[in-house]
N, C-alpha and C positions, 0 to 999 in steps of 0.2 A: 242061334236064333235071336239075334239082336235086332231083328227087323222092327223098325220104328217108322210109322207112317204119319206125316203131318195131318192134323184134323181136316185141313182144307182139301186134301186129296184122298182121304180114306174112302173106300168103296161103301162100306157099311159103318156109319158113325156109331160111336158108343151110345148106349141107350141110357139116358138119364131116368132114374126111377120116376114112374108116372107117364113115360112116353112109350111103354111097351105095346099098347094097343093102337098106337098111331101107325098109319100105313108107312112103309119104308121111305117113300118119297117125301114124307113130311117130317121125318125124324130129326133131320138137321135143324129145322126151324123149331121143333119142340125142344131139342137140346139147348139151343141158343136162348130160348125164352126162359126155360127152367134155370139156366145158368144166371141170367140177368136177375131173375126173381130172388135167387139164392143170395146174390151179392147185395141187392137192395135190402133184404131182410137181415142179413148177418153183419154187413159192414157198419162199423161204428163211425158214422159221419160226424158226430160231435167231436171226435178226435181232431178232425181237420181244423176246426175253429180254435182249438186249444194250442195248436202248434205255432200260430202266428206266421204262417207262410205268406209270401207276397201274393197279391191277387192275380187271378188269371186261371187258365186251365192247367190242371195237374194230372199226371198219369202215373199209376202204379202198374207195373208189368210183372205178372207172375207166370212163369212157364212151368208146366208140369206134364207128366206122362200119366195116361190112364193105362195101367198095366193089362196084361193078358187075363188077369183075374178081376179086373175092374177097379183095382185099388188106385188111389191118387198118390203120386210121388212128385214133390216139387223139385225141379231141376235148376231153376234160375229165377232171380227176382231183382227188381230195381224200383226205386221210388225216390222222390225228392227229399225224403226224410226217413231215417232208419225206423222210426215208430210207425210210419205209414207202411213201410215194407213189411214190418212184423204183423201189422193188422191185415194186410193183404194175404200173407201166408196163413194167418189164423183162419181167415174166411175160407181159403182154399182147403185147408185141412179139415174143415167141417163139411166138405162135400160128401155126399153119400157114395157108397160103392156102386159102380155102374155095371151094366152088361158091356163087356169089352167090344171094341170096334173090330171089324173083320176086313181082311184083304184076301181076295180069292177064296172066300169061305172059311179062312183060318183066323182065329183070334190073334191080334197083334197089339203091340204097344202103340198107343196113339199120342202124339205130341200135340199139346194144346197151349196156345199163348193167350193169356187172359189179360186184357187191359182194363183197369178200373180207372175211369176218367171222372173227374169232378171239377167243379168251379170253386175257386176261392174268392169270396167277395172282397 
């Protein structure tokens, strides 16, 4: 049972804590909003200015799986600097346990790709 479904095509998205009472058709939007809030609150943006990166848009990509028990497991990551990659992973590792996503009524592993984009002045 290695079934893994991408977040973009899962029938029932994982439920981020706080989205339980939202009607199913609005859960994806609630999940996305809570995810963005989590990143804004937890991501150490002062780290960016300390690194002396060239100006422009930068992107940290963290791929993770939300397991059938709602646990978060990072599977892949990339960033323009190893310290940013570590920070991205740290933020993802602080995500709460979720209600697992479902496909055909069964809990499945859900693959999620999180881009953290920011501007360097």
